[in-house]
C-alpha positions as CSV (number, residue, x, y, z in Angstrom):
1,M,0.2,0.2,-0.1
2,R,1.0,3.4,-0.8
3,E,1.8,6.0,1.7
4,H,1.0,8.9,-0.5
5,Q,-1.7,8.4,-3.0
6,D,-0.6,10.9,-6.3
7,D,-4.4,13.4,-7.4
8,N,-3.7,13.5,-11.0
9,T,-6.1,16.3,-11.4
10,T,-4.3,19.1,-8.8
11,G,-0.9,17.5,-8.7
12,H,-1.7,17.0,-4.8
13,T,-0.6,14.8,-2.8
14,L,-3.3,13.4,0.1
15,P,-2.4,13.7,3.6
16,T,-1.6,10.0,5.3
17,R,-3.5,8.1,7.8
18,R,-1.2,8.9,10.4
19,E,-0.7,12.4,9.2
20,R,-5.2,12.6,9.7
21,L,-5.1,10.9,13.1
22,R,-2.0,13.5,14.1
23,A,-4.8,16.8,12.8
24,F,-7.3,14.8,14.2
25,T,-5.9,14.3,17.7
26,R,-4.9,17.7,17.8
27,L,-8.6,19.3,17.3
28,K,-9.6,16.7,19.9
29,S,-7.6,18.9,22.4
30,Q,-7.9,21.9,21.5
31,R,-11.9,21.5,21.6
32,Q,-11.1,20.0,25.2
33,L,-8.9,23.1,25.6
34,L,-11.6,25.1,24.5
35,T,-14.3,23.4,26.4
36,A,-12.4,24.2,29.8
37,G,-11.5,27.8,29.0
38,I,-15.6,28.4,28.4
39,A,-16.5,26.9,31.5
40,V,-13.5,28.7,33.4
41,L,-15.1,32.1,31.8
42,G,-18.5,30.9,33.0
43,A,-17.7,30.5,36.9
44,A,-16.0,33.4,36.6
45,A,-18.7,35.4,35.3
46,L,-21.0,33.5,38.0
47,T,-18.8,34.9,41.0
48,L,-18.4,38.5,39.5
49,G,-22.2,38.6,38.8
50,G,-22.8,37.2,42.6
51,A,-20.6,39.8,43.6
52,L,-22.7,42.4,42.2
53,W,-25.7,41.4,43.0
54,Q,-24.7,41.3,46.7
55,Q,-22.8,44.4,46.6
56,D,-26.2,45.8,45.2
57,Q,-28.0,44.5,48.2
58,T,-25.6,46.2,51.5
59,P,-26.8,50.1,51.8
60,D,-24.0,52.8,51.2
61,V,-21.5,53.2,53.8
62,V,-19.8,56.3,54.7
63,K,-17.0,57.6,56.8
64,L,-18.8,59.9,60.1
65,G,-17.1,60.8,62.9
66,K,-15.8,58.1,64.5
67,G,-18.2,55.4,63.1
68,V,-19.5,54.6,59.8
69,A,-23.2,55.2,58.4
70,S,-25.4,54.3,55.6
71,V,-29.2,55.0,54.2
72,D,-30.7,52.6,56.9
73,A,-32.4,49.2,56.0
74,Q,-35.6,49.2,57.4
75,P,-38.5,49.6,55.6
76,V,-39.8,52.2,53.9
77,A,-43.5,52.5,55.6
78,A,-42.1,52.2,59.3
79,L,-40.3,55.8,59.0
80,E,-42.3,57.7,56.8
81,P,-44.1,60.3,59.2
82,T,-47.8,59.1,59.9
83,A,-49.5,62.6,59.8
84,A,-48.6,65.6,57.6
85,S,-46.6,67.5,60.5
86,P,-46.4,71.2,60.2
87,D,-43.1,72.3,58.6
88,P,-41.4,75.3,60.7
89,T,-41.8,78.9,59.3
90,P,-39.1,80.4,58.2
91,S,-37.5,83.0,59.7
92,A,-36.4,86.6,59.2
93,S,-32.8,85.2,61.1
94,E,-32.1,83.1,58.8
95,S,-28.9,83.0,56.1
96,P,-29.1,80.9,52.8
97,I,-25.7,79.0,53.1
98,G,-26.4,77.0,49.9
99,S,-28.1,73.6,48.1
100,G,-27.0,70.0,46.8
101,D,-27.5,66.6,47.7
102,A,-28.2,65.3,51.4
103,S,-28.6,61.9,52.5
104,Y,-29.4,60.2,56.0
105,Y,-27.9,57.9,57.9
106,G,-30.0,55.2,60.4
107,S,-30.3,53.6,63.4
108,E,-27.2,51.3,62.8
109,L,-25.0,54.5,64.5
110,A,-27.7,55.0,66.9
111,G,-25.3,54.8,70.8
112,N,-22.0,55.9,68.7
113,R,-20.4,59.2,69.7
114,T,-21.0,62.2,67.5
115,A,-17.9,64.8,66.9
116,S,-19.7,67.5,69.0
117,G,-19.0,64.3,71.8
118,E,-23.4,63.7,72.0
119,I,-24.7,60.0,71.7
120,F,-26.1,59.5,68.2
121,D,-29.5,59.1,68.5
122,P,-31.4,58.4,65.2
123,S,-35.1,59.8,67.1
124,R,-33.6,63.2,67.2
125,R,-33.7,66.2,64.4
126,T,-29.8,66.1,63.9
127,A,-27.3,66.3,61.1
128,A,-23.7,66.2,60.1
129,H,-21.8,69.2,58.0
130,R,-18.5,69.1,57.1
131,T,-17.8,72.9,58.4
132,L,-21.0,74.4,59.9
133,P,-20.0,75.0,63.4
134,L,-21.2,72.3,65.9
135,G,-24.3,73.4,67.4
136,S,-25.3,75.3,64.5
137,E,-29.5,74.9,63.7
138,V,-29.7,74.8,59.6
139,R,-33.1,74.9,58.0
140,V,-33.0,71.9,55.5
141,T,-35.7,72.7,52.8
142,N,-36.5,69.7,50.4
143,A,-36.4,71.4,46.8
144,G,-38.7,67.9,45.7
145,N,-42.0,68.9,47.7
146,G,-41.1,71.9,50.1
147,R,-41.2,70.4,53.2
148,S,-38.1,71.7,55.5
149,V,-37.2,70.8,59.3
150,V,-34.4,72.7,61.3
151,V,-31.8,70.5,62.7
152,T,-29.0,70.6,65.1
153,I,-25.2,70.0,63.3
154,N,-24.0,68.1,65.8
155,D,-21.1,65.5,63.7
156,R,-19.1,65.9,60.5
157,G,-19.6,64.4,57.2
158,P,-20.6,63.4,54.5
159,F,-17.4,62.5,53.6
160,H,-19.4,60.5,50.0
161,G,-19.6,61.6,46.8
162,N,-20.8,65.5,46.1
163,R,-23.6,65.3,48.9
164,V,-23.6,68.5,51.4
165,I,-25.4,67.2,54.6
166,D,-26.6,63.9,55.8
167,L,-29.3,63.8,58.2
168,S,-30.6,62.1,61.1
169,T,-33.6,59.4,60.0
170,A,-36.0,61.6,61.8
171,A,-34.8,64.6,60.7
172,A,-34.7,62.6,57.0
173,S,-38.5,61.4,57.6
174,A,-40.1,65.1,58.4
175,I,-38.9,66.2,54.8
176,G,-39.4,63.0,52.8
177,L,-36.3,61.7,51.9
178,I,-36.7,58.1,53.7
179,R,-38.3,56.7,50.3
180,S,-35.7,57.7,47.6
181,G,-31.9,57.7,50.6
182,T,-31.4,61.1,48.9
183,G,-32.6,64.5,47.7
184,R,-31.7,68.1,46.4
185,V,-32.1,70.4,49.4
186,S,-31.7,74.0,50.3
187,L,-29.8,74.7,53.9
188,A,-30.4,78.2,55.5
189,L,-27.9,79.1,58.9
190,L,-30.2,80.1,61.8
191,I,-28.6,83.3,63.6
192,N,-29.6,83.6,66.9
């Protein structure tokens, strides 16, 4: 039997059985490597997807005073005010100090010491601001609904993004920021 057969019409020789077997074996090993690569990529995609899903489930955490803060993970209905309380009326002794985004921090920091030395109580109307003197009173007005609340600055922050103030849960609830977690507000310093 001849190793090579000549194809008289094209002038090419056909591969031997051994050459065809080598090519088949090479293709088979490449297919196995491709299958293993696809399996590894699939496992990596599942791992990354799980990590991203888990990241979406955790609240945004920011450094606040000597602790950390995040949007409270309580049900929204539990934090919304039950009856509309009258908004404090603006005073002639207010000085507008700007506007920006506000967020709130919840009960996970209850009991921690604030920058003013007070113990944080989410049921009090307090807030964190980067530069205002501790003890300052500020009117915070929700630009979306016009509701306002007077808060006492007792901590430093927020140190996340471009937010201008972090409100306690009670203050955020009073102006309707609980559902959205953040919102556009205007600030006015109360002058005594």
